Structure formats: structure tokens, C-alpha cells
NUVO-324024 format. One record per residue (C-alpha): x, y, z; residue number from 1; residue in one letter. Coordinates in steps of 0.02 Angstrom, whole numbers. Layout:
# NUVO-324024
     px     py     pz   n res
      X      Y      Z NUM   a
...
//
This chain:
# NUVO-324024
     px     py     pz   n res
   -312   1443   -113   1   m
   -290   1288   -218   2   v
   -181   1311   -389   3   p
   -250   1315   -544   4   s
   -225   1161   -638   5   p
   -100   1159   -793   6   s
   -186   1196   -972   7   s
   -141   1001  -1006   8   n
   -288    935   -907   9   s
   -237    768   -966  10   a
    -78    774   -857  11   t
   -178    878   -719  12   g
      7    995   -729  13   g
    100    862   -664  14   f
    250    780   -756  15   s
    240    623   -845  16   v
    328    468   -780  17   p
    439    395   -933  18   h
    487    212   -879  19   s
    677    156   -903  20   g
    780    280   -778  21   a
    860    193   -597  22   s
    818    257   -443  23   l
    974    312   -394  24   l
   1013    286   -203  25   l
   1169    333    -96  26   s
   1177    185     24  27   f
   1295    188    155  28   s
   1341     29    268  29   f
   1360    125    427  30   r
   1364     24    596  31   q
   1202     -6    674  32   p
   1167     75    841  33   s
   1087    -77    907  34   h
   1204   -153   1004  35   p
   1149   -338    969  36   n
   1123   -288    786  37   s
   1258   -341    665  38   y
   1305   -270    502  39   p
   1263   -372    344  40   a
   1409   -385    236  41   p
   1417   -374     60  42   f
   1465   -517    -13  43   f
   1555   -537   -199  44   i
   1572   -692   -300  45   l
   1715   -711   -391  46   g
   1914   -655   -378  47   s
   1978   -564   -505  48   g
   2015   -372   -539  49   p
   1839   -337   -567  50   l
   1806   -411   -393  51   a
   1935   -291   -310  52   a
   1864   -130   -389  53   q
   1683   -180   -330  54   r
   1759   -233   -141  55   a
   1847    -49   -139  56   f
   1695     45   -173  57   a
   1599    -56    -48  58   a
   1758    -28     82  59   l
   1736    166     51  60   e
   1552    142    103  61   a
   1596     73    266  62   d
   1554   -104    211  63   a
   1598   -282    296  64   s
   1658   -369    121  65   v
   1661   -539    109  66   v
   1727   -615    -50  67   i
   1674   -772   -108  68   l
   1773   -890   -213  69   g
   1855  -1049   -270  70   t
   2021  -1130   -287  71   g
   2092  -1035   -134  72   g
   2154   -882    -95  73   l
   2318   -909   -213  74   e
   2198   -894   -360  75   n
   2137   -723   -322  76   a
   2195   -585   -389  77   c
   2351   -480   -305  78   e
   2246   -342   -243  79   e
   2110   -445   -147  80   l
   2258   -564    -84  81   r
   2338   -405    -18  82   w
   2167   -338     70  83   r
   2135   -503    150  84   v
   2297   -534    219  85   q
   2283   -350    282  86   h
   2120   -381    381  87   g
   2006   -279    252  88   e
   1917   -390    179  89   l
   1845   -577    231  90   d
   1892   -740    126  91   w
   1757   -890     99  92   v
   1827  -1024    -15  93   d
   1668  -1102    -86  94   l
   1744  -1265   -104  95   d
   1786  -1298     69  96   n
   1618  -1266    144  97   v
   1560  -1414     49  98   t
   1711  -1512     66  99   a
   1667  -1613    214 100   h
   1480  -1569    247 101   q
   1329  -1639    150 102   s
   1204  -1568     71 103   i
   1030  -1572     92 104   e
    895  -1495     -9 105   h
    771  -1374     87 106   d
    610  -1413     26 107   p
    558  -1196     62 108   e
    706  -1159    -65 109   r
    707  -1185   -249 110   p
    795  -1327   -313 111   k
    982  -1292   -365 112   l
   1080  -1376   -492 113   n
   1240  -1308   -488 114   n
   1388  -1327   -347 115   d
   1423  -1169   -327 116   d
   1239  -1124   -275 117   a
   1241  -1267   -181 118   l
   1404  -1210    -88 119   a
   1320  -1046    -64 120   l
   1175  -1102      9 121   n
   1250  -1206    110 122   l
   1354  -1045    180 123   y
   1203   -934    220 124   f
   1127  -1067    330 125   d
   1257  -1145    408 126   a
   1411  -1007    421 127   k
   1313   -858    450 128   l
   1253   -789    616 129   s
   1072   -806    652 130   s
   1083   -605    658 131   s
   1138   -587    505 132   v
   1044   -574    352 133   t
   1130   -555    194 134   p
   1062   -416     87 135   k
   1180   -388    -65 136   f
   1282   -495   -180 137   l
   1391   -449   -329 138   c
   1423   -569   -453 139   v
   1583   -539   -545 140   t
   1653   -678   -628 141   d
   1517   -658   -775 142   t
   1631   -534   -857 143   l
   1600   -551  -1034 144   l
   1784   -525  -1079 145   s
   1816   -664   -952 146   s
   1901   -827  -1036 147   t
   1851   -920   -871 148   t
   1671   -859   -881 149   r
   1535   -915   -770 150   r
   1402  -1003   -874 151   s
   1239   -914   -886 152   r
   1156  -1073   -798 153   a
   1259  -1045   -656 154   s
   1235   -871   -648 155   a
   1057   -895   -652 156   t
   1035  -1019   -526 157   s
   1131   -912   -397 158   i
   1012   -765   -448 159   y
    846   -883   -399 160   t
    948   -934   -255 161   l
    979   -758   -183 162   c
    793   -700   -240 163   r
    727   -856   -129 164   s
    820   -772      6 165   r
    768   -590    -22 166   n
    964   -538    -67 167   i
    977   -396   -193 168   s
   1100   -476   -336 169   v
   1210   -387   -477 170   n
   1271   -499   -594 171   t
   1397   -420   -722 172   t
   1351   -420   -888 173   d
   1194   -527   -882 174   y
   1070   -361   -839 175   p
    899   -488   -825 176   d
   1014   -546   -676 177   l
   1039   -398   -581 178   c
    928   -322   -465 179   d
   1039   -155   -451 180   f
   1183    -96   -542 181   s
   1320    -14   -513 182   f
   1351    168   -582 183   a
   1497    251   -646 184   t
   1566    350   -482 185   t
   1708    497   -444 186   y
   1739    538   -255 187   r
   1823    720   -258 188   f
   1969    731   -136 189   p
   1973    852      1 190   v
   2152    904     -4 191   n
   2201    887   -193 192   p
   2391    901   -162 193   s
   2538    937   -295 194   s
   2708    891   -285 195   p
   2842   1028   -296 196   s
   2839   1099   -492 197   g
   2687    997   -539 198   s
   2526   1071   -547 199   s
   2432    908   -562 200   c
   2370    841   -393 201   y
   2432    666   -360 202   t
   2257    545   -307 203   q
   2344    417   -215 204   s
   2392    559    -84 205   s
   2224    636    -61 206   t
   2092    589     65 207   s
   1917    525    -17 208   g
   1782    691     25 209   g
   1596    706     62 210   a
   1572    747   -120 211   l
   1533    591   -233 212   q
   1444    621   -426 213   i
   1383    444   -500 214   a
   1336    426   -697 215   i
   1217    286   -765 216   t
   1168    277   -938 217   t
   1034    147   -885 218   n
   1118     22   -985 219   g
   1119    124  -1145 220   q
   1306    173  -1141 221   g
   1426    115  -1017 222   c
   1577    162  -1073 223   r
   1505    340  -1128 224   l
   1468    353   -946 225   a
   1633    352   -893 226   g
   1671    493  -1036 227   r
   1521    600   -961 228   i
   1604    567   -782 229   k
   1750    633   -845 230   r
   1697    782   -930 231   e
   1598    838   -774 232   i
   1735    807   -661 233   v
   1853    904   -784 234   a
   1742   1072   -797 235   r
   1714   1073   -580 236   l
   1859   1157   -471 237   p
   1979   1047   -430 238   r
   1963   1101   -234 239   d
   1752   1065   -255 240   v
   1779    918   -129 241   g
   1855   1036      3 242   k
   1715   1139    -17 243   a
   1595   1023      6 244   v
   1679    979    164 245   e
   1689   1157    226 246   n
   1489   1185    207 247   v
   1476   1021    288 248   g
   1577   1089    448 249   r
   1487   1265    435 250   m
   1335   1165    453 251   r
   1377   1083    605 252   t
   1453   1235    674 253   l
   1292   1311    638 254   a
   1196   1194    742 255   k
   1303   1180    886 256   e
   1326   1349    906 257   r
   1201   1369   1056 258   d
   1212   1199   1107 259   r
   1283   1236   1275 260   n
   1148   1375   1315 261   s
   1001   1270   1238 262   s
   1060   1127   1343 263   l
   1050   1227   1497 264   e
    873   1307   1456 265   q
    807   1134   1423 266   t
    907   1026   1570 267   s
    742   1042   1670 268   s
    604   1024   1524 269   s
    577    890   1382 270   t
    578   1011   1240 271   g
    692    987   1108 272   p
    879   1031   1093 273   t
    972   1157    988 274   a
   1058    991    876 275   t
    857    911    870 276   d
    780   1088    813 277   e
    928   1110    686 278   g
    910    947    608 279   d
    724    980    557 280   e
    773   1151    471 281   i
    918   1111    370 282   d
    898   1180    200 283   p
   1081   1103    151 284   c
   1017    929    123 285   a
   1047    846    -14 286   d
    894    864   -111 287   t
    823    874   -300 288   d
    679    981   -236 289   l
    684   1175   -284 290   a
    771   1268   -143 291   s
    763   1447   -101 292   t
    916   1532    -23 293   p
    843   1704    -72 294   n
    714   1714     50 295   l
    747   1848    168 296   p
    881   1840    302 297   v
    856   1939    464 298   p
   1016   2060    451 299   q
   1147   2020    591 300   r
   1164   2168    698 301   p
   1311   2263    750 302   g
   1392   2305    926 303   r
   1262   2448    970 304   t
   1085   2439   1033 305   s
   1048   2555    882 306   s
   1082   2434    751 307   s
   1001   2285    832 308   i
    835   2389    854 309   k
    862   2442    659 310   e
    891   2277    605 311   n
    730   2225    712 312   s
    823   2078    778 313   l
    859   2075    969 314   d
    978   1914    989 315   t
    942   1911   1181 316   a
    741   1881   1144 317   n
    790   1759    987 318   e
    738   1575   1016 319   s
    860   1430    987 320   v
    754   1387    848 321   k
    748   1553    786 322   e
    929   1576    798 323   r
    971   1413    701 324   t
    869   1430    567 325   r
    933   1587    521 326   r
   1114   1531    528 327   r
   1060   1370    436 328   m
    974   1489    302 329   k
   1147   1586    287 330   w
   1226   1433    259 331   v
   1127   1387    120 332   a
   1147   1535     35 333   q
   1339   1533     45 334   i
   1347   1354    -32 335   s
   1231   1439   -171 336   e
   1329   1591   -198 337   y
   1500   1598   -143 338   w
   1632   1543   -268 339   p
   1683   1368   -234 340   f
   1885   1438   -210 341   e
   1810   1545    -61 342   k
   1715   1395     18 343   l
   1856   1294      2 344   a
   1983   1415     75 345   a
   1877   1440    250 346   m
   1951   1378    396 347   t
   1879   1348    553 348   d
   1900   1514    643 349   a
   1828   1598    468 350   d
   1666   1490    488 351   m
   1652   1530    666 352   q
   1675   1723    627 353   r
   1553   1709    471 354   y
   1423   1635    596 355   l
   1454   1753    742 356   e
   1319   1905    780 357   d
   1425   2015    828 358   d
   1579   2019    757 359   c
   1574   2082    564 360   p
   1759   2057    455 361   a
   1810   2141    310 362   p
   1814   1999    203 363   e
   1649   1928    281 364   d
   1496   2022    191 365   p
   1356   2063    313 366   s
   1231   2073    168 367   r
   1130   1942     91 368   n
   1250   1845    -25 369   p
   1152   1863   -166 370   a
   1181   2083   -154 371   e
   1361   2055   -131 372   t
   1380   1901   -259 373   n
   1500   2037   -370 374   s
   1632   2048   -262 375   s
   1668   1883   -281 376   c
   1682   1873   -444 377   t
   1771   2015   -577 378   a
   1710   2051   -736 379   g
   1517   2028   -734 380   t
   1427   2115   -877 381   k
   1362   2238   -742 382   e
   1544   2287   -705 383   e
   1600   2310   -884 384   l
   1575   2487   -964 385   p
   1423   2537  -1072 386   s
   1464   2455  -1254 387   g
   1619   2365  -1190 388   s
   1534   2188  -1231 389   l
   1540   2231  -1414 390   v
   1728   2286  -1465 391   p
   1743   2376  -1628 392   s
   1811   2283  -1771 393   i
   1999   2313  -1773 394   s
   2084   2379  -1947 395   i
   2193   2213  -1908 396   h
   2041   2115  -1906 397   s
   2042   1956  -2059 398   i
   1875   1948  -2121 399   i
   1860   1812  -2233 400   p
   1804   1839  -2404 401   s
   1618   1775  -2460 402   p
   1629   1596  -2543 403   p
   1675   1603  -2721 404   n
   1593   1453  -2827 405   p
   1724   1487  -2956 406   t
   1861   1463  -2848 407   k
   1971   1307  -2877 408   p
   1983   1176  -2742 409   g
   2112   1120  -2612 410   q
   2163    995  -2489 411   i
   2258   1048  -2302 412   l
   2305    915  -2204 413   l
   2338    971  -2052 414   i
   2387    926  -1884 415   g
   2281    964  -1720 416   s
   2405    952  -1588 417   g
   2380    840  -1437 418   p
   2221    931  -1402 419   g
   2215   1085  -1323 420   h
   2150   1227  -1433 421   p
   2307   1335  -1392 422   s
   2437   1199  -1450 423   l
   2369   1250  -1641 424   l
   2480   1299  -1755 425   t
   2422   1474  -1810 426   l
   2399   1407  -2001 427   a
   2313   1246  -1925 428   a
   2187   1387  -1839 429   h
   2145   1499  -1970 430   r
   2136   1349  -2092 431   a
   1994   1294  -1967 432   l
   1909   1454  -1913 433   t
   1932   1551  -2079 434   e
   1971   1448  -2228 435   l
   1882   1270  -2221 436   a
   1717   1238  -2306 437   d
   1713   1074  -2246 438   i
   1816    968  -2114 439   v
   1848    781  -2122 440   l
   1923    732  -1942 441   a
   1983    585  -1869 442   d
   1904    516  -1720 443   k
   2002    573  -1591 444   l
   2013    760  -1631 445   v
   1964    815  -1465 446   p
   1792    917  -1454 447   a
   1897   1090  -1401 448   a
   1978   1101  -1545 449   v
   1807   1052  -1640 450   l
   1710   1190  -1568 451   a
   1816   1324  -1639 452   l
   1747   1269  -1815 453   i
   1634   1393  -1859 454   p
   1450   1332  -1877 455   s
   1442   1368  -2085 456   r
   1559   1225  -2107 457   v
   1532   1052  -2106 458   e
   1622    936  -2006 459   v
   1623    748  -2050 460   v
   1694    628  -1906 461   i
   1786    461  -1984 462   a
   1698    301  -1925 463   r
   1862    222  -1869 464   k
   1771    110  -1748 465   f
   1863    -68  -1719 466   p
   1867   -167  -1885 467   g
   1826    -34  -2010 468   n
   1987     83  -1981 469   a
   2053     30  -2153 470   d
   1880     75  -2239 471   r
   1853    230  -2160 472   a
   2025    295  -2212 473   q
   1978    253  -2383 474   q
   1813    344  -2358 475   e
   1877    502  -2299 476   m
   2015    503  -2428 477   m
   1882    489  -2575 478   e
   1779    618  -2493 479   r
   1912    727  -2483 480   a
   1955    735  -2679 481   v
   1763    731  -2717 482   k
   1750    904  -2629 483   e
   1892    983  -2664 484   a
   1848    942  -2857 485   r
   1685   1043  -2820 486   k
   1797   1197  -2768 487   g
   1791   1172  -2582 488   r
   1925   1199  -2461 489   c
   1938   1045  -2362 490   v
   2025   1022  -2215 491   v
   2081    846  -2176 492   r
   2112    855  -1985 493   l
   2227    725  -1899 494   k
   2285    730  -1715 495   q
   2474    761  -1660 496   g
   2558    782  -1832 497   d
   2495    694  -1977 498   p
   2680    630  -2013 499   a
   2691    516  -1852 500   i
   2589    352  -1882 501   y
   2455    464  -1961 502   g
   2438    396  -2114 503   r
   2513    546  -2194 504   f
   2615    462  -2326 505   g
   2464    360  -2394 506   e
   2332    505  -2403 507   e
   2474    629  -2488 508   v
   2505    481  -2620 509   l
   2323    464  -2646 510   y
   2288    640  -2666 511   f
   2426    661  -2804 512   r
   2352    526  -2910 513   n
   2148    465  -2832 514   p
   2090    323  -2955 515   p
   2002    370  -3097 516   p
   1835    414  -3082 517   s
   1688    390  -3227 518   s
   1609    558  -3157 519   v
   1730    668  -3127 520   d
   1892    718  -3212 521   h
   1931    871  -3146 522   s
   2120    927  -3104 523   p
   2177    848  -2947 524   i
   2180    991  -2804 525   p
   2339   1074  -2730 526   p
   2371    989  -2575 527   i
   2460   1078  -2430 528   l
   2515    988  -2272 529   v
   2538   1100  -2111 530   i
   2637   1000  -1969 531   p
   2561    983  -1795 532   g
   2623    977  -1641 533   v
   2668    786  -1611 534   s
   2588    711  -1458 535   s
   2731    603  -1451 536   a
   2846    739  -1366 537   l
   2693    860  -1290 538   a
   2587    730  -1214 539   a
   2742    686  -1092 540   p
   2798    862  -1081 541   t
   2629    904   -998 542   m
   2692    784   -843 543   f
   2855    859   -841 544   n
   2929    706   -916 545   i
   3068    752  -1053 546   p
   3103    619  -1197 547   c
   3295    676  -1175 548   t
   3394    747  -1035 549   q
   3552    755   -982 550   r
   3608    642   -870 551   g
   3459    517   -892 552   a
   3416    499  -1083 553   s
   3528    543  -1214 554   t
   3413    483  -1357 555   s
   3228    434  -1400 556   f
   3152    329  -1512 557   i
   2964    321  -1566 558   i
   2858    147  -1598 559   t
   2735     60  -1605 560   t
   2690   -116  -1562 561   p
   2565   -137  -1709 562   v
   2603   -134  -1927 563   g
   2480   -143  -2053 564   k
   2343   -264  -2036 565   g
   2351   -272  -1862 566   g
   2534   -373  -1885 567   k
   2636   -383  -1732 568   a
   2806   -259  -1747 569   l
   2957   -314  -1668 570   e
   3022   -182  -1520 571   m
   3176   -118  -1486 572   p
   3308   -173  -1398 573   k
   3346   -109  -1216 574   y
   3484     32  -1222 575   n
   3488    136  -1044 576   r
   3534    298  -1117 577   a
   3379    300  -1220 578   r
   3197    340  -1219 579   t
   3054    223  -1290 580   v
   2895    329  -1333 581   v
   2759    192  -1392 582   v
   2611    257  -1487 583   l
   2461    133  -1505 584   m
   2510     19  -1372 585   g
   2398     41  -1213 586   v
   2283    -87  -1285 587   a
   2410   -220  -1317 588   r
   2506   -170  -1156 589   l
   2520   -360  -1094 590   g
   2609   -386  -1246 591   s
   2700   -269  -1254 592   v
   2772   -276  -1073 593   v
   2823   -462  -1111 594   k
   2901   -430  -1268 595   a
   3002   -305  -1196 596   l
   3052   -394  -1023 597   v
   3097   -553  -1120 598   g
   3160   -686  -1027 599   s
   3264   -560   -930 600   g
   3427   -662  -1000 601   k
   3450   -589  -1167 602   v
   3556   -435  -1209 603   i
   3434   -305  -1266 604   g
   3289   -375  -1134 605   d
   3228   -224  -1024 606   y
   3256   -244   -863 607   p
   3085   -241   -742 608   p
   3117   -103   -629 609   h
   3118    -18   -779 610   l
   3019    158   -767 611   p
   2859    187   -875 612   i
   2735    312   -890 613   a
   2553    290   -974 614   i
   2497    476  -1043 615   v
   2322    488  -1084 616   e
   2231    621  -1128 617   r
   2360    742  -1130 618   a
   2325    919  -1128 619   s
   2128    893  -1099 620   m
   2048    929   -940 621   p
   2056    763   -893 622   d
   2226    721   -930 623   q
   2303    589   -837 624   r
   2460    488   -796 625   v
   2518    319   -727 626   v
   2688    309   -669 627   e
   2757    148   -623 628   s
   2875     -8   -677 629   t
   2855   -125   -819 630   l
   2838   -263   -682 631   e
   2696   -156   -604 632   d
   2607    -61   -745 633   i
   2484   -218   -777 634   e
   2438   -208   -599 635   r
   2412    -28   -602 636   a
   2307    -24   -747 637   m
   2198   -138   -662 638   e
   2186    -47   -502 639   s
   2046     26   -430 640   s
   2132    179   -417 641   e
   2158    190   -604 642   v
   1992    110   -654 643   g
   1977    136   -863 644   a
   2083    176   -982 645   q
   2064    354  -1049 646   r
   2115    339  -1226 647   p
   2213    406  -1341 648   p
   2360    353  -1235 649   g
   2552    324  -1252 650   m
   2697    240  -1161 651   m
   2842    328  -1112 652   v
   2982    199  -1052 653   i
   3130    236   -971 654   g
   3245    316   -849 655   w
   3183    493   -923 656   s
   3028    467   -845 657   v
   3088    499   -675 658   p
   3221    621   -705 659   a
   3112    782   -659 660   l
   3021    722   -514 661   w
   3039    805   -346 662   g
   3222    856   -320 663   a
   3285    784   -484 664   g
   3357    602   -555 665   n
   3471    628   -666 666   v
   3630    547   -639 667   d
   3565    383   -712 668   v
   3710    379   -823 669   l
   3851    467   -731 670   e
   4031    391   -772 671   g
   3939    304   -943 672   e
   3962    362  -1115 673   g
   3838    412  -1224 674   d
   3793    244  -1274 675   d
   3741    199  -1072 676   g
   3872     65  -1086 677   e
   4029    144   -976 678   g
   4168    262  -1013 679   e
   4266    144  -1105 680   g
   4137     75  -1232 681   s
   4217     90  -1411 682   r
   4137    199  -1557 683   k
   4029     35  -1650 684   r
   4114     14  -1812 685   t
   4053   -164  -1846 686   d
   3867   -239  -1764 687   e
   3956   -398  -1767 688   s
   4128   -371  -1678 689   d
   4026   -276  -1560 690   e
   3903   -408  -1518 691   s
   4031   -546  -1487 692   r
   4120   -392  -1383 693   r
   3956   -370  -1269 694   v
   3919   -544  -1266 695   n
   4106   -580  -1182 696   r
   4087   -449  -1079 697   k
   3925   -485  -1011 698   f
   3959   -680   -941 699   v
   4127   -591   -864 700   d
   4107   -597   -678 701   g
   4181   -423   -651 702   e
   4052   -354   -744 703   h
   3912   -456   -679 704   q
   3946   -390   -516 705   e
   3936   -227   -586 706   n
   3771   -255   -668 707   i
   3714   -320   -516 708   e
   3770   -162   -404 709   i
   3693    -46   -530 710   q
   3509   -137   -517 711   t
   3542   -121   -343 712   a
   3563     69   -374 713   g
   3428     65   -503 714   d
   3304     -1   -367 715   i
   3348    140   -243 716   r
   3288    267   -368 717   r
   3133    195   -406 718   i
   3098    189   -205 719   r
   3150    358   -201 720   k
   3036    414   -360 721   w
   2878    314   -300 722   l
   2899    297   -116 723   g
   2943    156     -8 724   e
   2811     13    -35 725   g
   2721    114   -195 726   v
   2730     37   -344 727   r
   2637    150   -449 728   w
   2556    340   -457 729   r
   2423    434   -533 730   v
   2431    600   -583 731   r
   2296    684   -669 732   e
   2194    861   -730 733   g
   2269   1005   -811 734   l
   2341   1161   -729 735   a
   2223   1301   -681 736   p
   2380   1417   -792 737   a
   2308   1356   -941 738   w
   2151   1446   -948 739   d
   2236   1581   -985 740   m
   2277   1497  -1153 741   f
   2095   1455  -1186 742   n
   2049   1504  -1372 743   v
//
């Protein structure tokens, strides 16, 4: 029977293709099966951090990576040098390719007007084996923000050469010189682990799993693609990678369950084996086509012959193909219906038991998973008593009164806390959900907080894009006064606590005495400031990093490297017993580290081995902390493991950072006074006398020896904290226990 066409006769009932998309393919550089063939290398032109990121991605796809650079390996970034030295990558210096060889133009190739293109052409002709055909080349030294960016003419010449050789090219920041692009990807770990006392898994200690997602905006919003990826990752269970790994293992077991018997049956025939047939009937394969996991599945028989007859299934007479098909369909169904947590918790013994025909287990539902799904999850609508979904209104409920057009306006200046809605104060929550007529929010206020605002309330987000911060601030203050004079309750919503670098003072003074208006001379509306949980204190706490801790830090200071109008500010001097919290400084990480470490010879310079933590998006599902030392933190933030920054971020610097890791490290100040300079240090009464005393002590030989001993001990602390040979650690994710506080 031919299906009837759609009522839309112009399209025949078929979807209309809309151009502008990308063909997303998952490509793997597996070793070829032919004995005389060689894998084609993945070529990367450039030797900076971006080249290292591309190389890492290619290595995870089992590619043989060749870095094409100039100026010698010493000019490559540190990660590439390390990988080359450890045999993970091959290095080709294009300068050496042409150093002792003349270049003759091949009439079959396009005319090249660039030295690197000529060298590349020579390398492909003279250095590669005739059995190797290049397929991919990635040009990374055309990054827009690079000070040594390759010219467009050079990139075009290289692109032309590669196209003449049927080599697909990706040229960074030159989309018209690209045959393929890189999606924003995330590879889920198989075994998310967490250190003692921490609920956040350590990314560097996990193994890459089979589940990998990729996001592309087709060139419309590369930065937005990263955010979308994080949102997706944050909403999936942390052990979803393990669930995928287990399903893959179960698929293999389902296909191989009857391998031995089928091999015996087919040893004298030419028919297909169980594995061959299983490959043909795999309903679990990655596909966008609609699957049908609810098609009837024959019930597995019990131990008695009566149950076999009752179920109309006799395994003795069931063919290998039928048996494999049945098991594969079962795997497809549990993939569709079982909770991720259950899939992730399966052991090999569980999988074998689930695939058995004669060994039912109490925890193994023998019915169609669609029929038993409610047993896996509690609290479904079907399980609730009738009428319980709509609770009656309590006498304690607060019902907001209807708007009064004659009511006086008001401005509520509120701190939203670090981000998690449960960390709002009760006053802030009521103001947002009951009192507000309009909310004027800063751009960093997270969506989870904004989601609490009723749909009847107008929400305006500050346009604080780079270069417009001051003007956007002015617009928000003017709008607040204007709306409040209309009798509306205006909530001015800021992140964290508004008094900590939140322009709290500017707004209060403006609201008290706004500029005169030629239109409205209404009275100045009343102002109420509602404090918020400061991100400066809450963000480190989310990762068990205290700002003060006995034995590690006796005080802390909150600072920023940038002042009004972008003016650079002086950073505080080093004090061993003090924690430094730096806000709004991650984007200026290089200059901040340089200012702190200085020459290393002046009193007040920070030691390069001092611990530092960069906390990003604290209390959000995709929160992350990168822990390292001052000398390595820039490399960490540029590494493939860390990838792009996740604003908003902040720095925590000092010995409080490793204080609560593992068994603890709270003896840093042992034997020292509260100021971290020793038991015998006198109370400071005169700064100039103190400076002279410290200077004399600094040059004293005995004191210098004590400093060297202290430094050696501190370095041992760092190794114990990060691990021998480890230079940074990445922890991310919000503890599942926070779900109980969802608002």
C-alpha cells in the first residue's frame, strides 16, 4: 500500500532542506586493516596553544599527528614540546625542508608565492612515503588574536596547494578557507571520581569514554556554542559516560552470547556466524532515525516447560539469529527506559544475568521495561494519590496583593548571591517573586535566578558588553528612577553582594540625588539595599577552599587589578599568612601573575610556587576550579584540558587553597606568628622601622638559609597536594546533594 502524500503537495509530504547547516560526522583514525597500507597523518600547521588543542583532539581520535612549524621546536608551546619529546607527536621544521634543497615548480600544481607553501609542497613530494596520502591539514597560526598571525595571502596559498592535492583544510578565523570546521566537543568520562571530602570529579583523573557530544552554531556564535555545550553537560547525569560504556559492553555480550555454539553449528557450512548476524540486526546503533524499542519482545521463559509453552518460546528450537535479535532488542529497550544510574551501575555479572534465558533475578524485571519503568523512578504522576498534584492553599501562604496604581514607587537594590537560587536570601527571593514590577539585572546574574521571576514581571538585562559598561550602568540607574517614579517596585538585581565591586555606592548616591528631569519632578523613591551572599567568600567555599584557616591563613583581602576607567591597580604585597581573593582579574591573568611574582628578589614578591585557584561559575551546575601555582596557572588555563574560560571567574591565592585537600595541609604557619614572619617578630608600630628591620633580616645569612629551607618544604607541600609531576588540577560540577535545595 502506498502511503498517501502530505496535504502540502508542493513538497510531497517530505521535509524541505534548509541550507546553512553542517554535515556532522564522527571521524576516527583507526589503523587500516590492510597490511601494506599506512594511516594518513593529521597535519597541523602552527606551534601555539591552539595547535596543541587541535593535536590533543586528534590524538584522542587515534590519529597520527604531525606538527608543521618553523623556527625550531624550541619556539613551539610547552605542551607540544612535551608531546614531541615523549613520542606522541611528530615534528617537522619547514625551515629545514628547504634549507638544502632547491625548489622546482611542478607544472601540474598551482603557482605558489609563499615560502611556507613551497616548503609544504616539497615536503609532501619528497618526504612522505608514496603509500601515504595526506587527507587533513589544520592551519592554526591564523588566529585572529595572535600578534604573529599568518597573512591572508600566505593562508590562501597554502589552501590552494592543499586543494590541488585533495587535502581538506581548516584555517582558523578564515572561514572561506575552510573545508571543515571543529565543533565544540565534550567527552564524558567513564568513571567520574572525587577526592575524599569532595563531591566534584577530577577531570584529569578520569578516562575518556565512548560518549562524546559536539555542538556547532555554523559560524553564528562560536562562544555561545561553548555555553550551550556546558548547559547540556550540566543537565546530564555525571555517570552517563559509564552508562554508555556499559550498554556497549552489553551489546557485545548479546552478540557473542551464543558464539561458541554457533561456530560449532556453522563450522561445516558457509552460513553467517552469530556475530555476523548480530551486526546486521543492531537496533542500538547511533542514528537519527526513529527507533522502535516498544515493539513486542518475546518473554524469556522460566525454568519449567510449562512456562516455555505459555510464553510460546522454545530456546532449543530458536535460531542463532532469532536469539541474537531478541537479546539485542532487549538491550535497545533498557537503553531507552532504564535510568542512567541503573545502567551505570551494571556489572558484567548483572549484564550476563539480564541476558540469560533461565536465571531471573529479583532486581531484573522480566517484563517489558516499558511496563516496569515506574519501579525505577519514584514520584510519578501515576503513583501519586488522586488530587495530590494540586495542593490546597495553606493559611500560611503569602498571596501578593493586586497592583495599586496609586502606590508609591520603590527601588530595591538586591544581591543575588553567587548563582544558585537557594543561596538567595529570603528577602531577595520575596522581592523577586512577589514584590517586583520590573527587574533590572546585571548580565552575570545566572538564568536560574532569573527563572524565579514571574512572567508578569518585566526583566531588563544590562547591556554591559565590552566598551559599554559605563553607559549601560547609567542606563540602568536612569531606568530605575524613571520606573520607580511611576509607582512601580523596581528591583535592581546584582550578582553576589552589591557592596563588593558592584557599584553599590554609585547607585545609592545616584538614587538619592538623580539629575533633574525636565519631564518628571516626582519625589525621589525610597531605596532599600538587601545584602547578598558574596561570591568572594561563597565561590571558594563551594570547592572546600577557606579564605581563613587556622594554620594556613589568618586573614584575607579582596582586591581587583583594574580600577575606574580600566586603570591598572597595584596588587597587595605578599604575606604568607594571608589569602588574596582577586575579583574581575581572570581576563588579565598574565599581567596579574607578573605583578605578583615580580622579579622574585624584592620583599613582597610572591613565590612562584604559591598555590592559586581559579573558581568559575561557582554554585552553578557547570562550576569549575583550576588549581595550580602562580608559575603554572597560565599554562593550565591554555591547556587542552581546561579549554575556554567560564565567566564569571575569580582567583584565590595563598596557602588556604590546599589547606583542606585530602587529609589536610594546615601546618603551613607552624612555629610562626600571626603575621607569618616567625614567633619572634615584634608588633608593628612604625612602618619605616619595620621595613628597615625586614631588610636587614632579609640579607642576613641565617635568615636566607631559613627561607631556603621553608621554600623546599613548601615545594614538597605542592607535590603532595597536586601529585608528583602534576602541575594543575581541574575539578568541576555541582554536588548532586545540591538538588535537594532547588527552589
